N, C-alpha and C positions, 0 to 999 in steps of 0.2 A: 775129336770130330763132335759138334755139341746136340744133343738128340732131341735138347728141353723140346718141350709140345710150345706154344705158344700160346698165346689166347687171344680171342679172334671176338672184338665188338662190330658188329656194322652198324651200319648207321642209316636209314631211307627216307631217304629228303631232304635237301637244299633248300630247303624249306626258312624262316627263324629258329624253330625249335632242332631244324638235323645241325644245323650251319652251323647254332652258340655249340652241340654239344660233339661236335668234334673239335673246333676252337678247343673248346673249356677244357678236354678230355687230353689232348694233347699237351697242352700248357700240363698239368695235373703229372703224366703219366709220360714229361718227359725223359724221364731219367730210366726206368720198364722196357730196354731191349726187348721183355717176354710177352709183351705187348702188340699186336696187329691192332687199326684201328681205323676203316675200309668207309669211307660215305659213297652212298652211292643215290646217283640222280641223273631221269634222264634229259636234263637240258646240264650243258657246260654252264652253267650260272647261278648265282643267289642274288634275286626278283628284287629289289626292295617294293614291296605289292603298300604302303601307305601314302606312297608319290603315283600310282598310274593316274591316276583321273586329271594330273597334271601331266604327263604322257597325251594322254586319251583329249585332251582342250588348248593345245603347243604351248605349253610355258616353259616345261620340262624338252630337252630330248631320251630319244627311247634309253639311245645308251647309254646313260648317265646315272643311271638305274641299276644301276646289273654291275655284278662283280664276274670273274670270269672266275672259277672254282679251284682250277689252275696257282692261281696269282695268290688265296687263300692260302696255298698250299702252301708258299713258300716259306721256312726257316719254323711247318712243323711236322709234330710225328704224324699224321693220317695219310691214306691215299687216296685217289678219287679214284672212282667204278661208274663209266656211262655207258648206262642200260638202263632199259625199262621191267621193270621185277614184272614178272609173270604169277608167281604164285610161290607162297608162302607155307617153309610146312614147318610149322609149329609142334610137332612128335620126330622130325629127323634133326630137327635145329638145320632146316637147312634153308636156303634163300635161291630161288632159280632165277637166271638175269636174259633177257631178249638181246642181246649188241646186235641180232639182226636183223631187229625190229626197230632199233636206232639206222641202225647201216640202208632200211632200206629209207626212213623218210627221210636221211641226207645226202641221200643218193638225186631222191626225187629233188632235194634244194640246189643240184647240181648239173650247169652248166656246160650238159659233157660232147655237146655236137660244139658248142665256141674251138674246143679242142680235140672236135674228130674223132672221137672216146667211143667206142662202143660203153653199154654198160660189163655186159661177162665181162669184160679188161678185169672189172673191181670185185678188187679178193673181200665176201661177206666172212665178218665179223663171226664168232662163234661164240654162241651159245655158254654163258658161264654158272656155275649152280656154289653156291659158295657157301660155307659151312662158318655156325655160331657157335659164341657160348652165351655173351648176350647180344641181342638185339632192338636197336631200339628203332618202335614205325613212330616215324613223324614226315606220312606221306600225304597229309594236307588235305584238302577236299575237292570241291568242285563246285560250280553254280549248281542251284533248288532250284531247279524249275519244275515243284509242286506239280507234276503230270499237270498241270498246264495247255488245251490244246491250241498248236501255237508259238506259243511261247519259244522251246528250244531250236523251232525249224526258224523263228523270226525275230526273235528278240539280239538282241546285242549285248553279251552279257560282259565287265571288267573284273576282270578277274585275271588272266596272262597277258604278258606285254605284247602279243601280239594280238589281242583282242581291245588292248592300248589305242594302238596303232589305226586299226579297223575302227575306231569307230569316229575317231581323228579323219581319216578321210571318206568314211564318208558324210560325216556334215561337213566340208569342206564341200566334198559333192554335190549333194543337196544346193548349197547357196549359188554352186557353179549352173546349178540345173532351173533354180529358183530365180537364177538375173538373167534367164532366159523365155521365164514362162508369159505371159500374156492371158490365161486363164486364172482368175480371182481365187475359185475354190481349190484347182491343183495347187496354185500358191500357197495357199495356206495347209493344207495335208503337208506339200515336204519342208513346210517349215514350222509346221506341227513339233517341238521336239520333247516327246510323255518320258519318263523318270522313275524305275522301280524301285519302291525303298527304298525307308522315309530315315534309314540307318545312316554311322559315320561317312558309306562313301555315295548311297546319292549326297545326300548335302554337301558333299563335300563335291562333286565331279556335277551338280547343277545352278550352282554357283560359276564355281568356277568355267564354264558352259556359258553359262553370263555373262561373264565380261572378256570372251573370246569373243564371245559374241555381238557384243555393245559397242566395244573397248577400237575392237579390230577388223571380223566381219566386214560390220554394216559398212566403215568407211575405204571399202574397197566394194564392194555389190556396188556400182550405184543403182539403178534398177532395183534392189530393194531397201524399204523403211525400214525406220525401228518399230513404225507398230506391226511390222509381218509378220517379223519372229514371236512364238507361242510358249513356251517351257511350262512345262505341269507338271507337277512332283506329287507320284500314285503313292499311297502307304495303306496297308489294307488292317492296319493296326489302328489305331486310336489317339492316336500323338504320334511325332516324327520326334526320331532321337531315342526310345524309349525307355533303353539304357543308360542317360546321362542322367547328370544331374538337376536339377531344374531350373536354374539360370542358362541352362548351357539352352535347355529349349523353349527357353525363354525369349534368348537376343535370339537363335538361329529363325525361329517362325515370323518375328518381329525384322531381320534382316532381309529374309524368303519376302514378306511381304511388300520388302520395299523398293524390294529387285520386280516386282510384280511380275515371283514368280508363285504361276497359281497349285496352292496346296491344298489334295485331296483325301483326306485320313478317313476310313474307318470304310477303304473302299477300296476291296481285294480286285487287278485282272481277269476277269476268266475268259479269257479266248481271244487271243494274236490271230493276224492274219497279216499280207502284206503291206491294206494300205490303209488297214486301224483297229481299235483296239477296246476290246469290252467290259468293260468297267461298275462291276456290282456293287452293292453297298445301299451308302445314304442316300447315295443319288445316280443310279443306274442309267447308263449313258454308255455311245460308241465316241468314241473318241476318232474324229479321220486323219492318220498322220503316215510316213513312213520309217518310224525311230521311234524303239524301245528300248530305250539303253537296261540293262536290268539289272540291278541292286539290287534284290529282295532274298537274297540269305544263302548263307551254306550248309552241302549236304562233306554226307564223307568222301573220301574217297570210294573209286567203285571194286580196286583191288585188296577192299577188304568184306567186300560184300560174300567170298567164299571162305573165312575165314569161321569158327565154329568157338565165336570168344560174347561174353556178354557186351552189351552194346545197350546205346540211347535210343530214344526212334529217329532218328536222325545221319543213325548206323556208323557214331563215333565208336570207337572199344573204351568200356567204361574200367577207372583204372582207379585198386587205390589209393593210402594214403601216404602212397611212396612213390607212385607213378605208377608200377608195376601192372601188372597184367593178372587181371585177376585168377588164381592157380594156376599160374604158368614162371616158374623162378627162374628167370633172366629174362624176361620180357618187357618190356614195356614201353608205353603209350605217351606221342604229346604233340604237345600241337592241336593241330586243325583235324584232325583226327582224333584225338585223346578227349573223353569223357569226366571229367573231374567233377565231383562233388565236393566241395567244403562242408562242413560243418556250419548248420544256421542258415541256409541259403538255401533258399529254393529252387532253383538252376542250379546248371553247371554253369561250369566257371565259362565264357565265351568263349568265339572265335579272334583272339585278336593278338595283336603282336608283341603289349606286356605279362600280356596271360606265359607267350609259348618264350619268351628269355629269361622271366623266372619259373619259367617247369624246366629246358632245357639246364641252369643255375641245381635246382638240386636232383635234378636228374644224372648227373654229373658226380657231383656229392655221393649221391646212394651208389651206382656203379663201383666209385673207387673205393666206398670202404666192404662195396658184396666182395671185390674180388680180397682185401684186409683182410673179409673175415670180422669182418667191425659188426654193430650193428647199425641200422640204414635209421635216415631221417626226415620225419614228416616232415608234407609240402603246404605250405603255408604260406595264401595268396596272399600279397602288398595291394590294393589297391592304389594307382600312384596319381589315381585321376582320370581326367578323357579331354582330349581338345578335337577340336571343330575346327579347321578350316573355310571362312567362307568366301573363298574369292579375294580380289588381292588387295591386299593390306589388312585384312582382316577375320578375326574369327576370336570363337572363346572356351574359356577354360576354367577345370577347376580342379584342382591339385591339393593335392591328401585331401581331398571332400570341402574343406576350404578360402582352397586362396579362388577367388574366383577374379578371372582378365578376360579382356573383352578387347575389341580393336586392334589398334597398333600393337599393343601391353602380345594384348593373346595371339596375335600372327608370329609375331619373332617365335615366343615363349613358342609354341609350337611347330616353328623352322627351327628353332638352336635341338629342340628334341627329335626335332628328324634329324640332322644332319650328327645328332651323336650315333647313333645305331644306319646309316649310311659308312659301307667299309670300304676304306680310299680313303686317301686324305688328299689326291688326287682327286678325286671321283665329285670331296665334299667340296672343292675348291672349284669346280664347275659348275655343280648345281648351282653354290652361292653365284654367281656373276651369271649366269641365267633365269635366278629372281632378282636380282641388281638388273638387266636389262630390259627385265618384265617388266618390272616398275616404270623404266623410264625410256622403253619403246615398247609399239606394238610390238603382239608377238607374228611368230610365220603365216599367212596366211592360206598361203597355196600352200599344193597337198603332192606328197613325197612317199613316192613306194621306196618300204624298207624291205628288204627280205620277199 
């Protein structure tokens, strides 16, 4: 009888940091039968968030930017546990999952009446308490509404797949309604689209939105003229793309101006209602609109609020040079929920995919070294550059700090980088086809209900 005690590694979250940690740990430890690796997430899929804006504007199908985790697991030595993490008890080395919560939410999505099945007939899943020896906290973040009145209630965040689909449906509905409106003031309000946040997400979304509106939707609705839609980008800071290279900021601003997208910097949102948004700063005003897409920041996952750990100003867990949670051996944090302060840097690393992937690679090395009793490796982030899409067939990039690309070449480099990290050959092929058809044909203009 084999009584060998197994080393248990739990990974919380299947975003970039979590999924790459699971994949790389599985590869490094594939011959170690004494080690169990578990990946926990409330969703059954890994979401490729950098392409959410393309789902929200109709150029990519929602199903093509998700990869089922059970598909990722094939041929790899980790298991997947679906459930909502309710509590992390670091002192007892336990994670408490509520699979019942997942059950309840899934039951709501089921059309039980169609099959004449009463809900009590479904057996609920049990709660699970999982032990660990090594814990990787990669639970990501959530939109930061900064407690601004009305924003959480009325804004349309762009953070999840459901968010992207909801935005697409909302904008399609706005055009269908406006096509039947005779009152010019109401039509102006319905066709005024405000995006809050001039980081990469906000810039990429509003330029894609511009192309969807002016290349597809206007040709579909005969009563709406090209001067009717009004796109406004509002930013609380003093410039767009504040953490990007100078050439990217310059080229992006020029492209936005050419698209006649109104840019309002130094203009924080102070209040949002169902039919207007109040802006402060340089030019305080009230913008009458029914659409505010929120891309103005991310904070840490609320799950971490109850943990008595060192955190930064937005709730991210502070980690040391080895990505370990300060004061807790065997506990690590990576991705959007981790705050890593690199030497000689004023701010912690940003919440981006390339940061998460690099952290995951270093973390895997450190977990393996810890198991083997070797000294750990310090994490050193290497800035690979930044790229921002600016609509169809144009993007700007700064690679390794000195290679600047713009226009079609920038767009192609941006697409290739995304394809590299999009999991699954068949999904990459489908996305390539969608990009091709998006260039050569109009996007889908009609509304669809997903889920």
